[in-house]
N, C-alpha and C positions, 0 to 999 in steps of 0.2 A: 589442395592447399600443399606446403612444404614438403620434401621428402627428405628431413634430417636423419641422419647416421644416431641422433643424441649423444648418448656415454659411448655404443657398441666402439671405436676404433680403440678408446683406451682399455676394456674389457677384451678385446681381442688380441691387443699388444701384452694384457698382464696375464691371460690365460696362456699364451707360450711362453712366457716367461715362469707360470706355474708348470707347463711342462719338463722344462729345464731341471727344475726343484725336485721333481720327481723322479725322473732322470740321473739327480744324482744319489738316491737313494740306491738305485741299479746299480752305480757307475764309482766305485770307489776312488777314481782319478779326480772328480771333480770335489773342489772342495767347496766353493760357495758359488751365489748366483746372486745376481744386482738386477732388479728393476727400475729402470732411468734412474742409471748411474751419473754420480756429479762427479767424475773422472772424465769425461765425453762430452758433445755436445753432437754429430753426427752421426757418431757410435754408440749412445744412450740407452736405445731400448732396453736390451735384455743385454747382461754380461755375463758368462759363466768364467768363470776363475778353477783353474785348474791347480791341482798336488805341484805340478814340477814349473809351477810359476806361468805358464801361459796362459792366455785368456779368446775366448771365441767370443764376437761380437757379434748382436742378430741384432739387423733394425728391421723393422714389420711396417708394413706399407697395407691399409686396408679400407677395404673400399663396399657402401651398402649399395651400391648401382651393380650390373653387369657391365663394369669395365674389361677392359684388358688391359694385360701389363703391355706397352710398346716400350721400341727405340724410343722415343719421346717423354714417355715418362720418364725413363730411365736417365735421358739424359738434354731435357731442354729447361727454360725456363733461366731466371737470373743466377739463380743458385741449383744448377743440373746434380741430381741426386748423385748418380754416379763419381762426380767431382767432388761432390761434400765428401763423402767417403772415402774418398782416394787422398785429397787433401789433410782430412783429419787421421788416416794412417801414417802418411808418410809426417806428417807434428808431430808426432806420438810413438812411432817405431822403435826409438833409441831409448825409451825409458818402457816400452815395453815388448812381452813379446806375443803377438798376436799368431795366436793359432789358425785361426780363420775369422772371417768377413761375409757374413752372412746376410743376403733376403729374405726375408716370411713375408709371403704374400697372398691375399686369398682373389686375385686378380688373376684372370687365366694368362695361359704365354699365349699374346698374340698370333691368330692363324695364318694371318694375308699376308703378302710379300708389302715391304714399302719402301720406294725410292731406288728400283731395282737389288735390294736387300734381302736376304730369305726369311719367312717368318722369323718373331723372337719365340715360339716354338720348338722349330729346327736348332734355331742359335741359342737357346739354353741347352739342351738335350744333343744336339748332335755334336755342334762345331764350339761350342765353350769346353767343354769336357780335352778336347783335341789341342786348347789353347793353354788351356792348364798344365799339360804334359808338356806342350812346348812355345813358348810366346812368339814363337818363328814361325807356327808352323800355317800353309797357304794351303787351302781350298782347290782343287778341280776345279768345285762348279762357282762360277762368276756368281753369284748371286750369296752364295756363302762367304767370294772372297770377301764382297764388298762390304757386309756384314762385319770381317774380320779386319777390315780398314777402318771401317765407320769406332767398331770397338776401342783400336788402338790410337784414332785419331781424337778421342774425347780425353782416352784415357792419360795422353801423354801430353793433357795441357797444363797440367800441374808435374807429372813424374818424367823422369827419363826413362829411359825404355829399358835399363837393368831396374829399377824401381817397376815399371810398369808391370814385365815380367814375375818377381816378386810378390805383389799385390794380388794378381790374376791368380799365382798357384792358391792364395787365401785366401780367395773370393768364389761365393757359393749363392743359388738362387735357392729356395725352399717353397714348394709352391702346400699352402693352405687349406682346406673348403672353409665354409662360414663358421659365425662363432660357435652356433650348435655343437655344430660336429670337430670343433676341439674342443670342446666341454667333451664330446663323446669320448674322442681319446684319450681323456683325461680320469675321465672314468672307465674307462678301460686298464690304464697305467695304475689307478690305485685299486683295483680288482688284483692286478697283478701282486699287486706290496703287501696287500692284506692275505690273500692265496682265499678269497672267496668270491662268491657272485651274490653274495647276501646284497640285494638291493638298497638295504635300509642302511647297512654297511656303510653301503660307498655314496649313498647321498649324504651321509652325517660326514665323511671324511671329506666329500666335496665343499660341502657349506663352509666345513669348519675352515681350509684351507680358502674361500674366496672369503672371508670372514675377514682373515690376515691380512689379504690387500689394503685393508684399511691404515692398517700398519706399514706393510711393508714396503707399499708405494707410494708413500704420502711423506711428509716434514716429519709427521708423527715418532719417525723412527730414529733412533736412538745411534743407529749404525745401520750402513747401508746392505752390507755383505748380508745375506738368508743362508745358513750353514745347514747342513744337513742336520743337526740336534733342534736347530729352528723347525725346522721341515716336519720331523717325525714330529716335533712336542705336539704340531699343530694337527698333525693327521693322530693324534694319540687322545680318545676320551678323555673328554672335561669334563666333568660338574663339578659342583660345589658338593663338598662333604657334608655330612648332614651330622649331625648339625653342623654349621662352617663355621664357627664361631669359638673363641677362645677363651675361654670362664677365666676369670683373675679371681686370685683370694682374697674373700673380703675382709678388710680392717677388722678386728687386729685379730694378728697371725698367738695364737695360745700360745703362751710359754712352752705347754704340755705337751702340744704339738711340734714347737720348735726341736722339744729334745727329743720326740720319738721320730720325728721325720731325720735327723742323723742314726740316731740305730737303727731305723728300720732298710737305710739305703747301703747303710755296710752290713747288714745281715743277709737282703736279698743278691747280694754284690757275690755273696760267700756260695749263695745256696747252692745245694747240689738237685733240689728240686727246682723244674722250669716252670712247674704253674703256680703260682701262689696267691690265696686266696684271703685280703683284706676287709674283716667284717664289723659289722657294728650297728646300734643299735638308731631307731629313726633320727633325725632330728642330729649325731655328734659330731658331723663336720665332714664326711668322709669325701665329700664332694669337691668340698675347701682344699680338705690334709691334697688331696691330690694335684690341686691348682698348684695350691705352693708348690709341691715336690717339682712341678713341670717349673716354676718358674727361680729354682734354686740354679747358681753357678753352673755348669754343666750337668746339667740334669737330665738323669736318665731316661723321662719318662717321653722317650721319640716318638711314640705314636699314642693316639686316646678315641677311644668311643665316649659316645654319654649316651647310655641307651636312653635316658631322662635327662629332660632339663629343668633344672630346681626354678625356684620363683625368682625372678626377674626384679630385683631389689627395686630399682628405676620402672619399672613400666607394669610389673603382675603380671606377668604372665607366662604360663606354665607350657609343660608339652602334656599332653595326655599321661596319665599313670601307666601306662604300660606303654609307651615309648616307642623311639623305633628301636625294635622288640626283632624284627625280623631279619633271619640271618641274609638274603641276601644286601638288606641295609650296611648291617657289618663290615660284611666283606668288600663291598664295595666302595664304603669310608676308607676303608685300609688300603686298597688299591688307590683311590684317591690321593691319600696322605702319602702312599711310596712313591706316587707317580711326581708326587711335589718335589720332595723331597731326592730323585733322584736325576728333576726338572733343572734344580738350585745349584745341582753339581756338575752339570752337561752328562751325566750318564744314561740319560732313554736310551738312544742307539746305541751304546755300548754294550749295555745289559740286556738291549731287545726287551722290553719292558711293553709289554705287549699294548698294541695299538687299540681292538677292538674290546676290551675287557668289559662294555657296557650289553654284547650282548651273548655273554654267558651265565650258563644255569650257573644259581647258590656253589655250587658243588663244584663248578669248574672255578670260580671265582676263589673257594678255600682254598683247591690245591693250588690256586697259583701266588695265594696270597705267603702260602707255607714256602711256598719255592725263593720268592722273592726277600723276604724276612732275613735269610744267611745272605742275601747279595746284600744288602744294607750293611748288615751287621760286616760284612766284609767293609764296605765303605769307610765305615767310621770308624774299625780299628779294634772294635771290641763289642758282647754280646747287647743285643737289639731289644727294649725292651714297651712292649703294648700293654695299655692298662684299659682295660674295661668295666665302665663303670657304671651303679645302679641294676646289679641282676637281679638284682629283686623285682624290678621294676619288669622286666622280660619273665618273672617267674609267675609273675602276678598274668598274666596272658592269658585270654581265652582262643588266642592261636597256638600252642604247643606245639605241634605237628610242623610249623614253619619257625619256631622263634631260635633264634642262634643259640640257646643254650643247648638244643638237640646236635648243634652243628661245632658247639668248641673242639678242637684236637685231645684227647683226652692225652696224658702224659708223656706216653709212649711213644708218641705222634711227634714230639714236642724235640728237634736237636739241641743242640750246645752252643747254637750262636742265637737263640732269642729265646724270650720271658713272655708269659702270661700275664698279668694281675690282675686278678679279676676281684672286684671292688664292689661289695652291696651287706645286707640285710643277713642274720648268720642265716644259716642252710637251716631249711624246711621243707616239708614234703613238694612244694613249689617246681625244689631245681632237680637236678638230674642227680637217679640214685650214685652215680659216680663219685659224685662230687664229696658224699660224705665219707669223713672218717679214712680218708685216697691218702698212701702212705706216699705217694707221688705228689702228692698238692704238701705244701707249708700254710698252716691259718696261722693268723695273724688278729689283735684282736683290739681296735683302736679302742688308747686308753679315754678312762674316764678324768673328767677336771680335777682338776688339783685346786688347791685353793688361790695363788695365785693368780689363777685364771679367771678366777670368778671375781677376784679384785677388780681386774681391769674389766672386765663385763659392767661392774658395777660401780668404775668410774665413770664408765663410757655412755652408759646410760644416761647418769645425772643425778641418779635415782635421790642420793642421798648429799647435804654439805658435806664440804669436805672440814667439816669437826667429827664428824662420826667415823669409830674406828671400822675402817674398811675390812681389814682381816678379819676381827672376830666377828663381824655384820658374814661375814663371805662364809665362815666356821658355823655360825649358824643355821645359814639357807642349807649347807650341805648336810647338818646334823638332823634336818625335818623331811631335807626332800630328796637326798641322795646329789650324788654326782651326774647324773645324765642330763646332757647338752641341752636336751628341750625343756625339760621341766625344770633344770636352773630359768633359761630362759622366759620361759612362763612365769617364775617365781617373781624374776626381776617384773617382766610387766606388769605382775599383781603387786609388786611394793610401792611403783610409781600412782598407783591408786589410792592407798593409803597415807596417810596426813601423818607424813613425818615431822621428828622424831617421835620413835616409840621404842620402848624398852625395847632390848634381845626377847625377853619371855615374851611381852606383847607380839611381837612381830613370829616367831614360832606359833606361838597359837592361833595368829590368824592365815598363818599359808597352811595350818593344819587342819583349817575350816577350808579350806581350798581344797580339797584331796589331792594334792600338789606330793603327798608320800606315797601315794602306792603308783597303779598302770596309767597310763599319759590320758588313757581310755575314759577313764572314771572323772578327769579332770576337765573331759568335752563334756560329757555328760551334766557334769556338776554344772557349768557355765548354760547349756541350753537347755537343763531343768527349770532355772532361774529364771526361767520366761515360760509364760504362759501359754499353753499347748493352746494353739490356733492354726487353722488353716493357713493363715498366711504365713506364721512360722514355718509350717511343712513346706509351702511354694520356697521361704525364701532360703531353705534350708537344699533344697532342689538347685534353686539357679548355683548360689555359691558353691554347692558339691561338681555343678557340670560349667561351670563359665572357667576362660581360658587365657582372661582380662580380666581386667581392673574394671567395673563394672559403675557406673553410677549410681545414687539412690533414686534418679528419676525414673529412666530406665526399668530397675527394680520393681519402682510401683508402677510403672505401666502394665510388665508382665503378668503385677501380682491382681489387678484392676483396683490399684487401693490410691488412696492421696500420699503426693509425698512426703509427708510426713508423720502419717502410720508406717512405712515404710524404711524410713530414717530410723524410728524409734524401737523400733524390732534389729535390726542390720548395730544399732549402738551397743545393744545389749548381750550383742555375743562378742562383745570385746573381752578377750586380746586374740579370738580365736577368728574374727573378723577382723582387720585391719581398714582403718578409715586414715586416707590421704586427700584433701581438698573433694570431698564429697564424693572420691571413685572409691570404691571397698573389694577387698579381696583377703582368700585364706591366707592365714599366717604362712603356714606352710604345708606343703602336700598330704603329709599327713593326717591333717585334717581335713581336707578333700576326704581322703579315703573315707575316714570315718562318717563323714556328712554324706558321702557316695552308700557306705553301706547299710547305716540307718534311710536312707530314702527309699531303697531299694529292696529292702524287708518294710517299708509301711504299709500296713494293706491299702494303702487311698493311693499310692501309686498314679494308676492309671488315669484318676478323676487327675489328680495334682499335673501330671506330664500333659492332657489333654488341655487343659484350661491354659498353662503356659504355652505352649505351641501353639495355640491358638493365636493369643493374643498376640504373639511375633508374627503369626500369620497376615495380622491384619494390618498391620503398624509399619509400613517400610522403612520408618525408622530404628523400626527394632532387626530389621532381618540379616543383621550382622552379624545375629546373635543364634540363628539358624542353623551356625558352623560350629561350635561350640554346644550349646544348652538344648536345642532343638533335637541335635545327632543324640547323644549320651543319652538324654532322654530317651529315647525311641527306641535305642539300641539297650538300655537296662530294660526296656518293659518286653523287648525283644518282641519289637512289635515289626514285624520283617517287610510287610505289605508299606509301610509309612513311613520306616527308613528309603526303599528304594524310590518311592512318590519323591521325595523330598531330595535325594542325588541325584538329579536328572540336569539335561544338557545344560539349563537356564539356569541351575544351582553350579554348575562349574563355569560358568562360563562369569555368573555373579561377583564369582571370589577375588578376580583380583579387583574387582571395585571396592572390596573390602578388606585388602590387604593383607588376605589368607593364602597360605604359602598352597605352593601346588604338591608338595609332600606329604598334606596332612591331607588335602583332597583325597591326593593316589589312596594313604591309607585307609580313609571311610568308606572309597569303594570296592576295598579289598576285605575290610571289616564285613561291613551289607554283605558281602556275596557268600560270607561263610556264617552267616545265621540261616535255620531252618525256612524252607519255603518248600511251595506246593507247584503256583503254577509254573514248570520251569519253562515252557516254551515261550511265555509274554515277559517271563524274568530275561530268556538271553536278547529278546528283539531289544527291547528296553536297555541291558546291559550294553549291546552292542552301539547303540547311539552313543550313549554317555561314555563308553573308553576311546570310541574313535576320537569325540572331542578331546581328551586326556590327550589321547598322540597329539592331537595337532595341537595342545596348547606346549603341551613338552618340548613338541619341536621349534616353537617360534623363540618357548622362551631360551632354547640350546643355541638356534640361531642368530637369535638378535643378541644376544647376551646378558638377558633381563635375569642374572642371576637371584637377586635377591626376591625373585617370584618364585623359585623353587624352594627356601625353607623359611621359618619365622623369622620377620624381620625384626631380629632385636637387637643385632650387635651395635646401632648406635645409641642404642642405650643401657652397655655393656658400662660397668664403671670404669676408670681408665686407672691406672700404675697412680696418677696422681692422688688421684681417690682414696687407694685402696690402702696407699704403704705412707708412711713420712718421707718422706725423698731429702735429701740436702741438694740445698738449691745450689751451692757451689759446685756439689761436684756430677748432680743430676740436672744440670740446666734446659739442656735438649729433653732428655724425657717429659720434662715440668711442660715446657714453651708447646710441644708436640701435644701433650692431654689436656693441655686448656685450649687448644685450636681445636683438637675434637670436642671438648666437654660444649665450648662456645657453639660451636653448629649442631651440636645435637639439643643443645638449649641454654639460650643465657645465660639465667641467671646461675646451672652449673658451670658455665666457666667463670663467671665472676666472682664465687666462692671460691675456686681456685686461685684466681687470680690476686683474692686479699690474702691469701693462706701463704701465696710463695713468693709474688712479685713487688705488692705493693710497697714501694719505699726501697726497691729495689736499684744499685747502680746500675743506671739504662747504659753507660758508657763502656763496663766491660763486658755488654753484650756485642759491642764492636770492634773485639779485641781481637779477630782474626780466627778465634778457636770453633766457630759456627760455621756449619755450609749454607750456602744459597739458600735454600730450600726453609731452613731453619730459623734463619733470619726476616724471610719474610712474613713467615706466621708470626714471629716475634712482633713485626710491624704489625700485623692484623687484629691481636690480641691486645696490644698496646691501643691503638686506637679507638680499639672498642671499651676498655676498662682503664687504659691509663694515660688520657690525653693529657691528662694538668700534670704529667710528671716530663710534658718534653718542651719545656720553654730553652732548657739550657742545652739542647743537643744540637750539638754541629757538627760540621765533617761533611768533607767527599770522599770517602772510600769506597769501595766498591760495598763493606759492610756496611756503611752509612746507605749508599743508595739503594741493595735488598732491603734492608728495613721500610726504608720511607716504600719502596713497593707495596708494600704488605700493607703499609699503613693505609697509600690509597685504595687500594683494594677493599678492605674492608667499607671505608669513605664512602664509597657509591651508594649505600643506602641509608647514608646520614648526610644531609640536605637542609638542613634550616638556615639563614643567614650565619647564623652566626655558629653555627656546625662547619659550615663552609669554610668561614677562617680561619678557625682551630686546624681543618686540615689544610691549610697552608703555614702552618708552622712553621716550616722550615725552607731553606735559603737552595735547594739542589732536589732537582726531582730528572726522572730518567725522560728524556722525549717521550720515548716508546710507552714506557707507563704512562706517562700524563694524558698521552693520546690515546691509550687504554681508558683510564678512568673517564675524560669525556665521554670517549666514545661510548661506551656505558648505561652513562648516569641519563645523556640525551635519546638512548634507546630506550629505556625502562621510563625514562619521562617522568625524573623524580626531581625535578625545581620550580618550587612555586617562582611569584614574578622578580621578588624583592633578591633571594638566592640568587636566581639568575643574575640579574643587576651586579652581585655583590662577586660571584665567578668571573663573570667576562672581565670588572675592572679587574681585578687579580691579573687573569691572566695575561691583557694588555699593560698590564703595571709590567708583570714579569716579562713580558717581551713571549711568552711564548712563541712556538714554529706555528706556520702557518696552516698548518692545515687542525692542529689543533684549534686556530679562531674560526677561522671556516666551520669545523663541524659546531662551535657553541654558536655562532652567529644565524647557522642553518636552523637551529634547534631553534632559537629565537623569533625568525623570521614564520615556523610552520606553526609557533606558540601564539603570534599576534604579537612577540613581545619589541621593544624599542631597542634594535643594539645598532646605532647608527655609528658609534667610535669603533665599533667593529668593523660595519664596513666597510667604512675608512682607511681602515687599517689594511684589509683584507686588498680594495682598490690600489694604495699604495707600495705594497708590495705583493701581486700576483704574480709578478718571475719568480718570486720564490718557492711557488710551485713545483717549478722546474726542480727544483736545488734538494727538493725534499729526499735527505738522504734514508735512499729504502732501495736494497739491492733488486735485482729486476724480480718478478712472479707477477704470473696469471694475476692474479688479486692486487693489482699494484695500485698506492693508495692517490696515486699522483694523477691518475685518470677520475676517479669517482671525486677528487678535492677539485679539482678545476671545475666541473657539471657543477659541486653544491656552489663555489665560487661565484658560476654563470649564473646561478638564482638572487644569490647575493648583490649582484652586480646588475644585475636585468635592469636596462636603461637606464644604470648611472655612467659610464663606464662605453666608451669605442666598443663596437662590438668586434671590428676586426683587431684587436688590442688582445680581448680572449680568443677568437680565431687562432690568430699565429701561435698564443703560451700552445694551445693544445696541440697543433702541429707539431709543435717542439716537442711535446711529450710522446706525441705515438712514435714519434721516433723513437725518442729515448727508451721508449717500454716494447720494441721491436713491433712495430705495426704501422713502418712507413707502408709509403707507397707500392713495393713489390712486394706487400705481407699480407696474409689472407687476415687478419684480424681490421684494418685498413678500411676496408670499403665500410664494416657496420660499424668501425668507431666514427665513421665521419656520419651515418645516417643517425648513430644512438646522439651524435652532438644537435641535428637538426631536430628530436624529438624532443630532447630537455631544453632547447630554444621556445619552441611551442607552447610543455609544459609551464613552463617560467613565465611568457605568455597568460596564459591558461587562468596562472596563478595570481596575478597583477590585475588582470582584466577587471576595469571598474564597475561597465556594464553585464558583467556576467554570463556574456555574449558565448556561443562556443568557438573557443578558437581551434582545440583540437579537431582534426579532421578523422572520419573512420579508419584512414591504413594507420595514422599515427595510434588510434585505441587500437585495433587488430597486432599493431607491432609492438606497443608493451607488453602484448599477452603472445603472441606467437615471436619474440625474434630472435631468438635461437634456432628456432622451424627456421624460418626466412633463411640466417643467413650462416645457418649452420653450430654445431655445438662448439667445436672446436675455437673456432673463429670467434665468437663469441665469447669464450673464457679470455683468449687471445686479449683485446678489447676493457676485461672487465664489465662485458654486458649483462652476465645478471647483476651484476651489485647494482649496477648503473638505475636498469629496468625495475629493482624492488624500489630504490629511493626515487625514480620519476613517480608510479605508483604510489607512496607517502606522501608526494606531494598534491597527488592529486585529492587522495582522502585528507589532506589537511584544510583542501582548497573547499574540498565538499563541508566538512565541518562549520567550517566560517560562514558557508555561503550557501545554508541547502536549500534554496531553491533554485541556483544557477542549475540551466538546461541541458550542461555536458552529465551532470551525475545520471541523470536518467538519459541520455544518451549510449552511459558507458556500460550500464545496465542492461540497458536492451541489446548491447554487442554481447554480455558477455553469454546472454540466455542464447543469441544468434549463434556463440557458439558450441550449446549443444548441439547443434545438428546436421553437424560436421562431421568429418570421421575422425580428425586430431581434435581433441578439446583438451583444454590445460587448466591448470589448479590455479587459481588465483585470490590465496587467502587476501588479502589484501581491500580486492576490490568489495569482498563481502561485507563490511560497514555500511557499503553506499547503499547497499538496499534497504539497511534499517535506516538512516538519514533521511531515505527518500519514501520511504515509510510505500517499499515497492514488496510489499507483504508476496503476493498471486507470483510474482516474478523469483521472489526468493525461495518459495516453495519447488517450483520449477529446478530451480539450482541445489537445491537441497536433496530434493529427488533423484533428479539424475549419478549424483555421488555418494548420496548414504542413502536414497532408497530402500525400499525391499530387495530390489534386485539392484541398486546400484555398483558405480563401479568401487568402490570403497572393501565392500566382500570379496572383490576379485582381484586385490590388490596384496601385493606385499604389506608384511605387519606392518612394518614401520610407517609405509606411507598410509596404511587405513588408518593409523590412530595419528596421523598429521591430518587427514582429511577430516577425521569427526573431533578434534582437537580443536580444530580453525572454524565445524560449522557450529558446535554449542551453542556459542556465547552469541552468535548472532540471530537464531532459534529463539535463545529464551529473549533478549531483548526486545522481538517481534510480536514473541507470544506473549509480554507481557503488557506491549501495547494495544492489541487486540484484549484481554483481557479490562486493562482501564479502559477503553472506549466502552465493551458492555458495561462494564457499571457506572459507567456515567449517559 
């Protein structure tokens, strides 16, 4: 088979660049490094910028063959390398201070004398240094002198002798070994910088640097210079904070909280004690209050840690009660936040922030935090404040030894530059003794609710009509049950159950009957005692106590072994401590969960209840997602160590990704499980080793592939936006409103609709285009108006940049709205950005979003507006592949074929002209003289740097021939095979046959994907065609070769032809027990499995159907 280097030359070049980036951390004279500089053509691979404004240009030449670096390599061909380098130096020497020009290669210096010249090895190592010292140097050895004359003769084609002498002084050669050896050099360099030989630390930094190439070496970068701070930031450990998202304050912010906020901030700024303790009863709004402080102007909440994530009002999800109690999580969280702060100010390298803090112990991280908090205070020019919320949750942890409470700094350890603000329930025996009555701590209490607070809560709840005297009603409620927040909220929920209006005396009597005038636990007991005691009630208590998300009544019924209506009846009877929204139930507050947990733990039937629920979860795969909260927590509560360890096996860890369970939750469960009392330690160690190895590999995948959402509970998409929580002013806060509606729209259509109606219905759209908003915001505005405000668009006109950006967003949202009427509404405007219009058409055609009548409407509109040729080609190609008539479009393409040459795109490998011509050829096949298309194609090749002298020319001609054969197959009437086996294998091995770089140059990857797509379309409409079986057999044949290629498009052919047995061979090869997928990188494995599963399902259904008939 063909031996192509695939992507190795690019990686070799980039890793040479990475070496220079690492040199920058050790050499203060280096200012930045560029990979693939846009300022040069022949001197562009790696550019090193120095602080004295000089530059070093490195050109990298790689081979996968055992090839030598020879005279001919340096000076042959139409564009000899030496001449290219020298000419570009000459053209730019007045604009740049060239420190050096260097060729780096893994080719060996040629050992043989050539045409009377000394070997290239001798020339580079012996002769060339003499020429650098003295360009007029002559050698006494004839073979060396001939080499010198050869060099001067070639160099002075473009340079005069003085220029040649200057160029030679800065020109040099450097030999590197293979890609693996360059990577090892990088590892050594990283070890020097880190000051460690810890392989895990080095591997992490290496992977982090390599992942940055995705930005540094591609068009995704915002600037081409890679600075010292960029490299330092890449090496510096990065992980998502736990928890990783901001908790916004809930609407409304009560007046008493606003008043307290002002005095609290003023007091702690003046406070001489550097530990502040803010205490409050359950449900008094401590977390919401800190969230409010964090969003105040010039907020002093610099850092924040949530021990416990309160119930998410949208998704109904919780942390476990003890929350993120571990000391290493607290200190790591502060370090993550500190890193982000220093990174935002480009100070990571300046303050020398630790690069590998993830390998520190908890005590080392603690020491590092205490060192760097004052550094951040210097950056801010004031003391900094760290808020730790939810201390009572950590105090309830069963693992007091590792809890962060035992690791918090004492007052005497804290300097003048920073404060710790601790927030939790009143101090009790679970807290460290030094926190009680300590003169070094200042204590504050959350205020009780005032009458104006209760009035607002009553009005917001809609519990009574406007005619009711809300102030007196509020006073009545407070007089009966006091002014604790949680009691008040439950009282309001009880009022909603009453038939109002009632007299204040009647309301007082009703509230008294519900035990809300006493400890809140008495109210919970009253709610539960209103239900008939039964095993079903106990099971539901257990489920709701340990469920971490909303749970529907059907699943509750399945776990309890009863009918849906029975379960729903009991659940509804537990209102309002159990709340229902859309047939999904959840505990109203964590305090309710704690009460239920305590009740079930002390229930004498706990073992039987636990066994019954867990067995039903085991037996029903649809319930397996509940293993991660209900099963685990019930087993831990029973102290069933053996059962807990059986539950947390390798499969449990691997399956967690299927159910959206966070890595951090699995890790904490693993730690907790191994703190339970154990008997057979040897067996436990064997089991634990396998699970811990699985966890380590999972963590590596998450970190390396940047799948940060798997690290923590995925709740951020469900958090309420500022516009949902606050009453924003449309005029002053329009940008924030647009951002929030866009966010809410993508989280859930109805959320976005509600916000749009609240803020933007009837808004003067012309005001959006007044030049006040940036491009990103205008694009989002177009998106949300297409979703929710399309009827307001009739009068919008213009062609300013603001108008164009707005329409770009409008088109983006229109991709999924494709009925005939929707298409008409999409094209309400007069002007469209051609690039955005092409992207819109391309996305629609890729996602197959058009029915026949929508297609006809869209084609007519595009032709009527004289859309650019590539757009007409795209839509007509889609029509052909879906058997839609598009004669008018094809006629337009034939009349404007030469317009493809004029497509206004700067040259890039993914050039639109080549693929457009290939698609046009399919549209025009048999309708136009072939010579006209071929002439146009060759002109395009010259324009895209794929002319006869360039490497992309040969594969470009080859792909054109294959495209002709595919087109002929597509139009074949008798359905006989037109494609040869060579054509089929080329569709699979094109890049291997012609080389990865050459295939890139001529757009070969895109062309091959398109041609395979054409064949699949042909097969769908001609399922009896013989070519389908021929292709399937070829795919299976490839499995026997040294090099196999996974072609996902061809999977569908096996389904069309019912080639069940053959596809099983393919599936077994790639995803079987010893399949290639499991030996591949994570993203490759994911891609393989995602593409295999749909076809396996289709073939399985067909087998089942045949069996049933």
